[in-house]
C-alpha positions in Angstrom: 0.7 1.0 -24.4 -0.8 -2.4 -23.5 -0.2 -4.8 -20.7 2.4 -6.7 -22.7 4.3 -3.5 -23.6 5.3 -2.8 -20.0 8.3 -4.5 -18.5 6.9 -4.7 -15.0 3.8 -3.7 -13.0 5.7 -2.1 -10.1 9.3 -1.1 -10.3 11.7 -3.0 -8.0 14.4 -0.4 -8.3 14.7 3.2 -9.4 16.4 2.1 -12.7 13.2 0.1 -13.6 10.8 3.0 -12.8 10.5 4.2 -16.4 9.4 0.8 -17.6 6.9 0.1 -14.7 3.2 0.7 -15.0 2.8 1.9 -11.4 5.1 3.8 -9.0 4.0 1.8 -5.9 2.2 -1.4 -4.9 -0.5 0.7 -3.2 -1.2 2.5 -6.5 -1.5 -0.8 -8.3 -3.8 -2.2 -5.6 -6.0 0.9 -5.6 -6.3 0.6 -9.4 -7.0 -3.1 -9.5 -9.7 -3.1 -6.7 -11.2 0.2 -7.9 -11.4 -0.8 -11.5 -14.2 -3.4 -11.2 -17.6 -2.5 -12.6 -16.2 0.8 -13.9 -17.0 2.3 -17.2 -15.6 5.7 -18.3 -12.5 7.0 -16.5 -13.4 9.0 -13.4 -11.3 11.3 -11.2 -9.6 8.3 -9.6 -8.6 6.9 -13.0 -7.3 10.4 -14.0 -5.3 10.6 -10.8 -3.9 7.1 -11.4 -2.9 8.1 -14.9 -0.8 10.9 -13.3 0.9 8.3 -11.0 2.0 6.2 -14.0 5.1 6.9 -16.1 5.7 7.1 -19.8 3.0 7.4 -22.4 -0.6 7.8 -21.3 -2.2 4.6 -20.2 -5.6 3.3 -19.3 -7.3 5.3 -22.0 -9.3 2.3 -23.2 -11.8 0.4 -21.0 -10.5 -2.9 -22.2 -6.9 -1.9 -21.4 -7.9 -0.8 -17.9 -9.7 -4.2 -17.4 -6.7 -6.0 -18.7 -4.4 -4.2 -16.2 -6.7 -4.8 -13.3 -7.1 -8.5 -14.3 -3.3 -8.9 -14.6 -2.8 -7.5 -11.1 -5.6 -9.5 -9.6 -4.4 -12.7 -11.2 -1.0 -12.3 -9.5 -2.7 -11.6 -6.1 -4.6 -14.9 -6.3 -1.4 -16.6 -4.9 -2.0 -14.8 -1.6 -3.9 -16.6 1.2 -7.6 -15.7 1.5 -7.0 -13.7 4.7 -4.3 -11.6 3.1 -6.4 -11.0 0.0 -9.4 -10.0 2.2 -7.3 -7.5 4.1 -6.1 -5.9 0.8 -9.7 -5.7 -0.5 -10.9 -4.0 2.7 -8.0 -1.6 2.7 -7.9 -0.7 -1.1 -11.3 -1.4 -2.6 -14.1 1.2 -2.5 -16.9 0.4 0.0 -19.6 1.5 -2.4 -19.8 1.9 -6.2 -21.7 4.4 -8.3 -25.2 3.2 -9.1 -27.2 4.5 -12.0 -30.4 2.5 -11.5 -32.4 5.8 -10.8 -34.8 4.1 -8.5 -36.4 6.4 -5.9 -34.9 4.3 -3.1 -31.4 4.6 -4.4 -28.9 7.2 -3.2 -26.7 6.8 -6.2 -24.4 4.3 -4.5 -24.5 0.6 -4.2 -22.6 -1.6 -1.7 -19.4 -3.1 -3.2 -20.2 -6.9 -2.7 -16.5 -7.7 -2.9 -15.6 -5.3 0.0 -18.6 -6.5 2.1 -17.6 -10.1 1.6 -13.9 -9.5 2.5 -15.0 -7.5 5.6 -17.2 -10.4 6.7 -14.3 -12.8 6.2 -12.0 -10.7 8.3 -14.7 -10.5 11.1 -14.8 -14.3 11.2 -11.0 -14.7 11.0 -10.2 -12.1 13.7 -11.6 -14.3 16.4 -8.1 -15.7 16.7 -6.8 -12.2 17.6 -9.1 -12.3 20.7 -8.5 -15.9 21.5 -9.6 -16.9 25.0 -12.0 -13.9 25.4 -15.7 -13.7 24.7 -15.9 -12.0 21.4 -19.2 -10.5 20.2 -19.6 -10.7 16.4 -21.2 -7.3 16.1 -18.4 -5.8 18.2 -15.7 -7.5 16.0 -17.5 -6.2 12.8 -17.5 -2.7 14.2 -13.8 -2.8 15.0 -12.9 -4.2 11.6 -15.0 -1.4 9.9 -13.4 1.2 12.2 -10.0 -0.1 11.2 -10.9 0.1 7.5 -11.7 3.8 7.9 -15.4 4.0 8.6 -16.5 6.3 11.4 -17.5 4.0 14.3 -17.8 5.2 17.9 -16.4 2.4 20.0 -18.3 3.5 23.2 -21.7 3.5 21.4 -20.8 0.1 19.8 -19.9 -1.4 23.1 -23.2 -0.2 24.6 -25.1 -1.6 21.7 -23.3 -5.0 22.2 -23.8 -5.0 26.0 -20.1 -5.1 26.5 -18.1 -2.9 28.9 -16.2 -0.1 27.3 -12.9 -1.4 28.7 -13.5 -4.8 27.3 -14.4 -3.4 23.9 -11.2 -1.2 24.0 -9.0 -4.2 24.9 -10.5 -6.3 22.1 -10.2 -3.4 19.6 -6.5 -3.0 20.5 -5.9 -6.8 19.9 -7.9 -6.9 16.7 -6.2 -3.7 15.3 -2.8 -5.2 16.0 -3.8 -8.4 14.3 -5.1 -6.5 11.3 -2.0 -4.3 11.1 0.2 -7.3 11.1 -1.9 -9.1 8.5 -1.9 -6.0 6.3 1.9 -5.7 6.6 2.3 -9.3 5.6 -0.2 -9.0 2.7 1.6 -5.8 1.3 4.9 -7.6 1.5 3.6 -10.6 -0.4 1.8 -8.3 -2.9 5.0 -6.5 -3.5 6.7 -9.7 -4.3 3.8 -10.7 -6.7 3.7 -7.4 -8.6 7.4 -6.6 -8.9 8.9 -8.1 -12.0 7.9 -8.8 -15.6 4.2 -8.4 -16.4 4.2 -11.3 -18.9 
């Protein structure tokens, strides 16, 4: 089953679910952002195969790349900030590395995720408008929001910022990021629901 054989990427209604490639927008985003630089199917690809309907899909590397490309092409209509928040939320932070160098831990930073995170750090200054915003503190808050383990108290101390100030800025930035993610998911839903051609 190829990209052109499916009626839609994500089903708009329950009636369309048999002809859709993915059950949810989140599954489609996880697939598209996790697909890059990937060779053979891994446990994530096998899990995503279970989340699809109909005949087995994504068996072939070219087919997986075509699906990821089709989803990403549709997401290009989103604003850069909304694309960045989706990358930070759904792309892996690191990718497997097989360079076998002594200095390598087997994982390499995902450049796309790192760039999107840096973009959000610069853009979130509007969330704390009128306040002194330390860049390192903002970066830590964005990383914490994305799921990394970041101790806000230690981060505040490292940035020479009072804990209460760091807490207030974290609250404002998280609210801004949540709002941005909600808008991005809503727009991504509109981009991915419908015919795949």
